RODO-2510 file (C-alpha; in nm, 4 decimals, decimal comma):
residues 155
     n   res          X          Y          Z
     1     x    -2,4494    -1,9141     2,1585
     2     x    -2,1281    -1,8805     1,9545
     3     x    -1,8711    -1,6193     2,0379
     4     x    -1,7960    -1,3604     1,7695
     5     x    -1,4262    -1,3075     1,7027
     6     x    -1,3201    -0,9521     1,7855
     7     x    -1,1388    -0,9335     1,4469
     8     x    -1,3549    -1,0018     1,1395
     9     x    -1,2733    -1,3182     0,9444
    10     x    -0,9808    -1,2637     0,7044
    11     x    -0,8661    -0,9347     0,8615
    12     x    -0,5677    -0,8681     1,0888
    13     x    -0,5436    -0,6476     1,3952
    14     x    -0,4122    -0,3553     1,1880
    15     x    -0,5792    -0,2421     0,8678
    16     x    -0,4687     0,0799     0,6953
    17     x    -0,7502     0,3271     0,6226
    18     x    -0,6666     0,5737     0,3444
    19     x    -0,8488     0,9001     0,2858
    20     x    -0,8165     0,9928    -0,0808
    21     x    -0,9224     1,2594    -0,3248
    22     x    -1,1491     1,0643    -0,5663
    23     x    -1,1894     0,7235    -0,4023
    24     x    -1,3594     0,5746    -0,7088
    25     x    -1,0511     0,6530    -0,9185
    26     x    -0,8243     0,5231    -0,6398
    27     x    -1,0119     0,1925    -0,6290
    28     x    -0,9728     0,1503    -1,0042
    29     x    -0,6035     0,2466    -0,9858
    30     x    -0,5302    -0,0038    -0,7062
    31     x    -0,7090    -0,2781    -0,8990
    32     x    -0,5140    -0,2023    -1,2169
    33     x    -0,1758    -0,1233    -1,0571
    34     x    -0,1587    -0,3821    -0,7800
    35     x    -0,4266    -0,6391    -0,8642
    36     x    -0,6433    -0,5422    -0,5664
    37     x    -0,9831    -0,7049    -0,5358
    38     x    -1,2781    -0,4806    -0,4490
    39     x    -1,4690    -0,6216    -0,1516
    40     x    -1,7011    -0,3372    -0,0468
    41     x    -1,7961    -0,0004    -0,1975
    42     x    -2,0465     0,2252    -0,0186
    43     x    -2,1176     0,5454    -0,2070
    44     x    -2,3095     0,8263    -0,0427
    45     x    -2,5996     1,0158    -0,1990
    46     x    -2,3474     1,2584    -0,3530
    47     x    -2,1657     0,9699    -0,5261
    48     x    -1,8563     1,0034    -0,3072
    49     x    -1,7283     0,6908    -0,1393
    50     x    -1,8107     0,6843     0,2307
    51     x    -1,6347     0,3521     0,2817
    52     x    -1,4649     0,0892     0,0652
    53     x    -1,2527    -0,2175     0,1257
    54     x    -0,9915    -0,3705    -0,1027
    55     x    -0,8026    -0,6961    -0,0679
    56     x    -0,4354    -0,7230    -0,1654
    57     x    -0,3396    -1,0906    -0,1402
    58     x    -0,4212    -1,1756     0,2206
    59     x    -0,4365    -0,8148     0,3449
    60     x    -0,7005    -0,5439     0,3368
    61     x    -0,7026    -0,1684     0,3006
    62     x    -1,0043     0,0475     0,3693
    63     x    -1,0522     0,3839     0,2044
    64     x    -1,2930     0,6720     0,1634
    65     x    -1,3198     1,0085    -0,0053
    66     x    -1,2127     1,3234     0,1724
    67     x    -1,4768     1,4655     0,4039
    68     x    -1,3878     1,8136     0,5307
    69     x    -1,6861     1,8168     0,7697
    70     x    -1,5292     1,5211     0,9532
    71     x    -1,1741     1,6598     0,9141
    72     x    -1,0844     1,3636     0,6896
    73     x    -0,8220     1,4958     0,4498
    74     x    -0,6302     1,3160     0,1780
    75     x    -0,2548     1,2936     0,1315
    76     x    -0,2948     1,5444    -0,1530
    77     x    -0,4477     1,7976     0,0880
    78     x    -0,1405     1,7655     0,3088
    79     x     0,1051     1,7693     0,0185
    80     x     0,1880     1,3995     0,0596
    81     x     0,1828     1,1419     0,3358
    82     x     0,4499     1,0441     0,5878
    83     x     0,3039     0,6907     0,5802
    84     x     0,4195     0,4340     0,3275
    85     x     0,2662     0,0969     0,2471
    86     x     0,4789    -0,2139     0,1928
    87     x     0,3214    -0,4581    -0,0509
    88     x     0,4727    -0,8045    -0,0971
    89     x     0,4118    -0,9535    -0,4420
    90     x     0,5379    -1,2540    -0,6342
    91     x     0,7137    -1,0464    -0,9038
    92     x     0,8179    -0,6969    -0,7967
    93     x     0,9494    -0,6039    -1,1417
    94     x     0,6191    -0,6862    -1,3127
    95     x     0,4035    -0,5161    -1,0486
    96     x     0,6095    -0,1945    -1,0420
    97     x     0,5937    -0,1824    -1,4238
    98     x     0,2163    -0,2365    -1,3987
    99     x     0,1841     0,0429    -1,1399
   100     x     0,3872     0,2830    -1,3557
   101     x     0,1691     0,2011    -1,6579
   102     x    -0,1387     0,2726    -1,4427
   103     x    -0,0085     0,6197    -1,3480
   104     x     0,2256     0,5791    -1,0504
   105     x     0,5577     0,7647    -1,0355
   106     x     0,8834     0,5809    -0,9672
   107     x     1,0395     0,7062    -0,6458
   108     x     1,2929     0,4307    -0,5781
   109     x     1,4343     0,1987    -0,8466
   110     x     1,4020    -0,1751    -0,7950
   111     x     1,7151    -0,3287    -0,6420
   112     x     1,8111    -0,6324    -0,4364
   113     x     1,8281    -0,5221    -0,0722
   114     x     2,0657    -0,6436     0,2005
   115     x     1,7706    -0,7586     0,4120
   116     x     1,6608    -1,0199     0,1581
   117     x     1,4011    -0,8374    -0,0503
   118     x     1,4060    -0,7114    -0,4063
   119     x     1,2149    -0,3868    -0,3843
   120     x     1,1341    -0,0511    -0,5335
   121     x     0,9088     0,2412    -0,4515
   122     x     0,6318     0,4242    -0,6322
   123     x     0,4015     0,7114    -0,5458
   124     x     0,0423     0,6606    -0,6494
   125     x    -0,1645     0,9394    -0,8129
   126     x    -0,3311     1,0005    -0,4743
   127     x    -0,0121     1,0883    -0,2863
   128     x     0,0681     0,7601    -0,1100
   129     x     0,4059     0,5838    -0,1241
   130     x     0,4070     0,2131    -0,1996
   131     x     0,7160     0,0038    -0,1351
   132     x     0,6726    -0,3053    -0,3522
   133     x     0,8836    -0,6087    -0,2627
   134     x     0,9494    -0,9707    -0,3414
   135     x     1,1308    -1,1654    -0,0701
   136     x     1,4204    -1,3403    -0,2441
   137     x     1,6494    -1,4537     0,0393
   138     x     1,6160    -1,5342     0,4080
   139     x     1,8646    -1,3242     0,6047
   140     x     1,9358    -1,3602     0,9776
   141     x     1,9339    -1,0525     1,2047
   142     x     2,3135    -1,0948     1,2469
   143     x     2,3632    -1,0963     0,8671
   144     x     2,1439    -0,7856     0,8338
   145     x     2,3428    -0,6060     1,1046
   146     x     2,6700    -0,6981     0,9330
   147     x     2,5436    -0,5850     0,5901
   148     x     2,4115    -0,2595     0,7346
   149     x     2,7473    -0,1883     0,9015
   150     x     2,9270    -0,2570     0,5723
   151     x     2,6929    -0,0168     0,3941
   152     x     2,7570     0,2542     0,6525
   153     x     3,1336     0,2095     0,6179
   154     x     3,1102     0,2257     0,2371
   155     x     2,9172     0,5488     0,2639
***
C-alpha cells in the first residue's frame, strides 16, 4: 500500500484562500490580469462558487464567494484586507500594465528595490493588494541591512 503525501501534489504547505464578492468575476480577472490558470471551479446550486483553485506559475490560490451563513466575508465587506499577496513574474512592468488594463488600481509605482526586486503594487477590483515583482539582483542580508540603514538616514 502506498503512502499518500500529506500535501497534495504540486501544492505547498501554505495556500492562500480568498473569499471574494463575485468569485466568477474574480477568476476571470485573475486569469486576464495575472495569467492564472483555472484548475477547479465548483459552483453551488445558486451559481455562486463554493470552491475554486487557480494556479499562478508554481503556486496556487483557492477562492470562494462570500457566504454569510458561514461567516465568510470578502475584503470588500471589511473595507479592504490587511493581507497582501506577493506575485513573482518574469516581467513586472508588463504584468502590472496587464492588471491595470484588466481593472486593477495602481497603489505603488514600479521601482527597483534595495532588496533586489523590481516591484509595484496594485489593488484588484475585489479589495486585495497584489505586490508584483521581478527579482533582478541577488542581495546579501548584509547588503540589505546597509541599504535599509542608508534609506533611513536619507529620510
